[in-house]
C-alpha positions as CSV (number, residue, x, y, z in Angstrom):
1,M,9.7,20.8,-6.2
2,A,7.0,20.1,-9.5
3,A,6.1,17.4,-11.2
4,A,6.8,17.5,-15.1
5,S,5.9,20.7,-16.4
6,S,2.9,19.4,-18.6
7,A,0.8,18.6,-15.5
8,S,2.3,21.4,-12.8
9,S,-0.8,23.3,-14.0
10,N,-3.2,21.2,-12.4
11,T,-1.2,20.7,-9.1
12,E,-2.7,23.1,-6.8
13,R,-6.4,22.0,-7.9
14,A,-5.5,18.5,-7.4
15,R,-4.2,19.0,-4.0
16,A,-7.3,20.3,-2.3
17,P,-9.4,17.0,-1.4
18,P,-12.5,17.3,-0.2
19,A,-13.5,16.7,3.7
20,I,-14.4,12.9,3.6
21,P,-14.1,11.5,7.0
22,M,-13.9,7.7,7.0
23,P,-12.4,5.0,9.0
24,T,-9.6,2.8,7.6
25,P,-8.7,-0.7,8.9
26,P,-5.2,-2.3,8.5
27,L,-5.8,-6.0,9.3
28,T,-2.5,-7.6,10.7
29,K,-3.2,-10.8,10.0
30,A,-1.1,-14.2,10.5
31,I,0.0,-16.2,7.5
32,T,0.1,-20.0,7.0
33,P,1.7,-22.3,4.2
34,D,-2.2,-23.1,3.6
35,K,-3.6,-20.8,1.1
36,D,-7.1,-21.9,1.5
37,R,-7.0,-21.1,5.1
38,N,-5.3,-17.9,4.6
39,I,-8.1,-16.8,2.2
40,A,-10.9,-17.9,4.4
41,H,-9.0,-16.3,7.2
42,A,-8.8,-13.1,5.4
43,R,-12.5,-13.2,4.3
44,T,-13.3,-13.5,8.1
45,A,-11.3,-10.6,8.9
46,I,-12.5,-8.1,6.2
47,Q,-16.3,-9.1,7.2
48,D,-15.3,-8.0,10.7
49,A,-13.9,-4.8,10.1
50,A,-16.9,-3.9,7.8
51,A,-19.2,-5.0,10.7
52,K,-17.0,-2.1,12.9
53,G,-17.6,0.3,10.2
54,A,-14.9,0.1,8.0
55,K,-15.4,1.7,4.2
56,L,-11.6,1.0,3.1
57,V,-9.9,-2.2,4.4
58,L,-5.9,-2.4,3.9
59,L,-4.7,-6.1,3.7
60,P,-0.7,-7.1,4.4
61,E,1.6,-7.8,2.1
62,I,1.8,-11.5,0.6
63,W,-1.1,-12.2,2.7
64,N,-2.0,-15.4,0.9
65,S,1.4,-17.3,0.7
66,P,4.5,-17.6,2.9
67,Y,7.2,-14.8,2.1
68,S,9.6,-16.9,0.2
69,N,11.3,-17.3,-3.5
70,D,10.5,-21.1,-2.9
71,S,6.8,-20.2,-2.4
72,F,6.1,-17.4,-4.7
73,P,5.8,-19.6,-7.9
74,V,3.3,-22.2,-6.0
75,Y,1.4,-19.8,-4.9
76,A,1.0,-17.4,-7.7
77,E,-2.4,-16.6,-9.4
78,D,-3.4,-15.3,-12.6
79,I,-5.4,-12.3,-11.6
80,D,-6.1,-11.1,-15.4
81,S,-8.0,-14.5,-16.0
82,G,-9.7,-14.2,-12.3
83,G,-12.2,-16.6,-10.8
84,D,-11.1,-20.2,-10.2
85,A,-7.4,-18.9,-11.3
86,S,-7.3,-16.3,-8.8
87,P,-9.1,-17.3,-5.6
88,S,-7.6,-14.6,-3.4
89,T,-8.7,-12.0,-5.7
90,A,-12.2,-13.3,-6.4
91,M,-12.8,-13.3,-2.6
92,L,-11.6,-9.9,-2.3
93,S,-13.9,-8.9,-5.3
94,E,-17.1,-10.3,-3.8
95,L,-16.8,-8.9,-0.6
96,A,-16.0,-5.3,-1.8
97,R,-19.2,-5.6,-3.7
98,L,-21.3,-7.3,-1.0
99,L,-20.1,-5.5,1.8
100,N,-20.0,-2.4,-0.1
101,I,-16.4,-1.1,0.9
102,T,-13.3,-0.5,-1.1
103,I,-10.6,-3.1,-0.7
104,V,-6.7,-2.4,-1.0
105,G,-6.0,-5.9,-1.5
106,G,-2.5,-6.1,0.3
107,S,-0.6,-8.3,-2.1
108,I,-0.2,-11.6,-3.5
109,P,1.9,-13.4,-6.0
110,E,0.8,-12.9,-9.4
111,R,1.5,-14.9,-12.6
112,S,1.6,-13.2,-15.8
113,G,2.9,-15.5,-18.7
114,D,6.2,-16.4,-18.0
115,R,6.9,-13.8,-15.2
116,L,6.0,-13.3,-11.7
117,Y,5.0,-10.3,-9.6
118,N,4.5,-8.9,-6.1
119,T,1.2,-7.4,-6.8
120,C,-1.7,-5.3,-5.0
121,C,-5.4,-5.1,-6.3
122,V,-7.7,-2.7,-5.2
123,F,-11.2,-3.4,-5.4
124,G,-14.1,-0.6,-5.7
125,T,-17.4,-0.9,-3.8
126,D,-19.1,-2.5,-7.3
127,G,-16.5,-5.5,-7.0
128,K,-14.5,-4.5,-9.8
129,L,-10.7,-4.3,-10.2
130,K,-10.1,-0.4,-10.2
131,A,-6.1,-0.7,-10.0
132,K,-3.2,-3.2,-9.9
133,H,-0.1,-2.2,-8.5
134,R,3.1,-4.3,-9.1
135,K,5.8,-3.9,-6.6
136,I,8.4,-1.4,-8.6
137,H,11.4,-1.6,-6.2
138,L,12.3,-5.1,-5.5
139,F,13.4,-6.1,-2.1
140,D,17.3,-7.3,-2.8
141,I,19.2,-6.8,0.2
142,D,22.1,-8.2,2.3
143,I,23.1,-7.3,5.6
144,P,25.5,-9.7,6.8
145,G,24.7,-11.7,9.7
146,K,21.3,-10.3,10.0
147,I,19.2,-10.8,6.7
148,T,19.7,-11.6,2.9
149,F,16.7,-11.7,0.5
150,I,17.0,-11.3,-3.1
151,E,13.4,-11.0,-4.4
152,S,14.9,-10.7,-8.1
153,K,15.9,-14.3,-8.0
154,T,11.6,-15.0,-8.7
155,L,9.9,-11.6,-9.4
156,T,10.2,-8.9,-11.9
157,A,9.5,-5.5,-11.0
158,G,6.8,-3.4,-11.7
159,E,7.2,-0.3,-14.5
160,T,4.0,2.0,-13.4
161,P,3.3,4.1,-10.4
162,T,-0.3,3.3,-9.4
163,I,-2.7,6.1,-8.1
164,V,-6.4,5.3,-8.2
165,D,-9.7,7.3,-7.6
166,T,-11.9,5.2,-5.1
167,E,-15.1,6.2,-3.2
168,V,-13.1,7.1,-0.4
169,G,-10.4,9.2,-1.8
170,R,-7.8,9.3,-4.2
171,I,-4.7,6.6,-3.2
172,G,-1.2,6.3,-4.1
173,I,0.0,2.3,-3.9
174,G,3.2,0.9,-3.1
175,I,4.5,-2.3,-2.0
176,C,6.9,-2.7,1.1
177,Y,10.3,-1.8,-0.2
178,D,8.7,1.0,-2.3
179,I,8.3,2.9,0.6
180,R,11.8,3.7,0.7
181,F,11.7,5.6,-2.7
182,P,10.5,9.4,-1.3
183,E,10.0,10.4,-5.4
184,L,7.5,7.8,-5.6
185,A,5.5,9.2,-2.8
186,M,6.4,12.9,-4.3
187,I,4.4,11.7,-7.7
188,Y,1.6,10.4,-5.7
189,A,1.3,13.6,-4.1
190,A,1.7,16.1,-7.3
191,R,-0.7,13.7,-8.9
192,G,-3.4,14.7,-5.9
193,A,-3.1,12.0,-3.7
194,H,-5.1,12.2,-0.1
195,L,-3.5,9.0,1.0
196,L,-0.6,6.5,0.3
197,C,-1.3,2.7,1.4
198,Y,1.9,0.4,1.5
199,P,0.9,-3.0,2.4
200,G,4.6,-4.3,3.7
201,A,6.3,-7.0,5.7
202,F,9.5,-5.6,7.0
203,N,11.7,-7.7,8.9
204,M,13.2,-7.8,12.5
205,T,16.3,-6.2,11.3
206,T,15.0,-3.1,9.3
207,G,11.4,-3.2,11.0
208,P,12.4,-1.8,14.1
209,L,14.7,0.7,13.0
210,H,13.0,2.1,9.5
211,W,9.4,0.9,9.6
212,E,7.5,3.9,11.6
213,L,10.4,6.5,10.4
214,L,9.6,5.9,6.8
215,Q,6.1,6.2,7.1
216,R,6.1,9.0,9.2
217,A,8.7,10.8,6.7
218,R,6.7,10.1,3.6
219,A,3.7,11.3,5.4
220,T,5.4,14.7,6.5
221,D,7.3,15.3,3.0
222,N,3.8,15.2,1.2
223,Q,1.8,16.3,3.9
224,L,-1.0,13.6,3.3
225,Y,-1.8,10.3,5.0
226,V,-0.1,6.9,5.0
227,A,-1.4,3.7,5.9
228,T,0.6,0.4,6.1
229,C,-0.4,-3.2,7.0
230,S,2.0,-6.1,8.2
231,P,1.5,-9.7,8.5
232,A,1.3,-10.4,12.2
233,R,5.0,-11.9,13.4
234,D,5.3,-15.7,13.4
235,T,8.9,-16.6,14.9
236,G,8.5,-20.0,13.7
237,S,8.8,-19.0,9.9
238,G,11.3,-18.6,7.5
239,Y,10.7,-15.1,7.1
240,V,9.7,-13.2,10.5
241,A,8.2,-10.0,9.9
242,W,8.1,-7.0,12.2
243,G,4.2,-6.2,12.3
244,H,3.1,-2.7,13.6
245,S,0.5,-1.8,11.2
246,T,-0.1,1.7,11.3
247,L,-2.0,5.0,10.3
248,V,-0.1,8.5,10.1
249,G,-1.3,11.8,9.6
250,P,-0.1,14.7,7.5
251,F,1.8,16.0,10.2
252,G,3.7,13.0,10.7
253,E,1.7,12.0,13.8
254,V,1.0,8.1,14.7
255,L,-3.1,8.2,14.8
256,A,-3.2,4.3,15.2
257,T,-1.0,1.4,15.5
258,T,-1.1,-2.4,16.2
259,E,1.9,-4.2,18.0
260,H,3.2,-7.6,16.3
261,E,0.0,-9.6,17.1
262,E,-2.6,-10.4,14.6
263,A,-5.1,-7.4,15.2
264,I,-7.7,-5.3,13.4
265,I,-7.1,-1.5,14.1
266,I,-9.7,1.4,12.9
267,A,-8.9,4.9,12.6
268,E,-10.6,7.8,11.4
269,I,-8.9,10.1,8.3
270,D,-10.4,13.4,8.2
271,Y,-9.2,14.8,4.5
272,S,-10.4,18.1,5.2
273,I,-7.2,18.2,7.4
274,L,-4.7,17.9,4.5
275,E,-5.6,21.6,3.3
276,Q,-5.1,22.9,7.0
277,R,-1.8,21.5,7.3
278,R,-0.7,22.7,3.7
279,T,-1.8,26.1,4.7
280,N,0.0,26.1,8.2
281,L,3.0,24.8,6.7
282,P,3.0,25.9,3.1
283,V,6.1,24.1,2.0
284,T,4.7,23.1,-1.5
285,K,4.0,26.6,-2.5
286,Q,7.7,27.3,-0.9
287,Q,9.3,24.9,-3.1
288,R,12.3,26.4,-5.4
289,G,11.2,25.0,-8.9
290,D,13.9,27.2,-10.3
291,L,16.9,25.1,-8.7
292,Y,15.3,21.5,-8.6
293,Q,12.4,19.7,-10.2
294,L,10.7,16.1,-9.9
295,V,9.9,14.7,-13.3
296,D,7.1,12.5,-13.7
297,F,8.0,10.3,-16.6
298,Q,4.5,8.7,-17.1
299,R,3.0,11.7,-17.3
300,L,5.4,13.6,-19.5
301,N,5.4,10.7,-22.0
302,S,1.2,10.8,-21.9
303,H,1.4,14.4,-23.2
């Protein structure tokens, strides 16, 4: 399966990443209604991870706010304005610079004009914002007797896939429900991603059934690494997260995972294994472009 023909000539070159071993820790943390406390708690966790050797840190989905439609407008920040208008991202920027690490900053509610988004910010080692991903697929589900949640009551869907070159490799970004859509991951793989990061907050209904399954599927389909980070489970909150932050390797193997309690896990990613796995099982070269293709509209329209 190929991306748009305009980009396909560079696919093989893009899919041969260098050997860069690095530790990657997801931070599973508890979320409270106190934003200042959440920010301070995240600061401490990031510092602890960096002290243990982390070069890339991944935070959970909606880590500065309770996960509810009532909370999103109250906790939303103006990320583009920065500073006091976005204390959560200001903290991430500061720590990325001071600790010389890359931060995939989970997600927070973002206010932009009269719209709200579920947004992930990526900060480089210089503290600068390298990318901003707005959740593309909103979590609108209704499982009778189990869970109903309609994100679109308050949030607007993002319009752009996000892939970013960092000092720790080329990373594709998705948020929670985005992981259910294999086409997005396939586009990232065709653009040369080494790692997909999905901050997420799967619930107690879909989490046990699908959370690990989807991570392993995205990693296996595309022969790359997948890292996820969930809030810790709080049975007293209005939305109870499944937890289980995880790192999955390019053969679909679970390399590291948490349970549902708050934790920091550190694991090493070796990008040299990607090419080895793709040589062992050369599915990319065996795809039938004469029968099916994946069209990357963003790339197609940019040429």
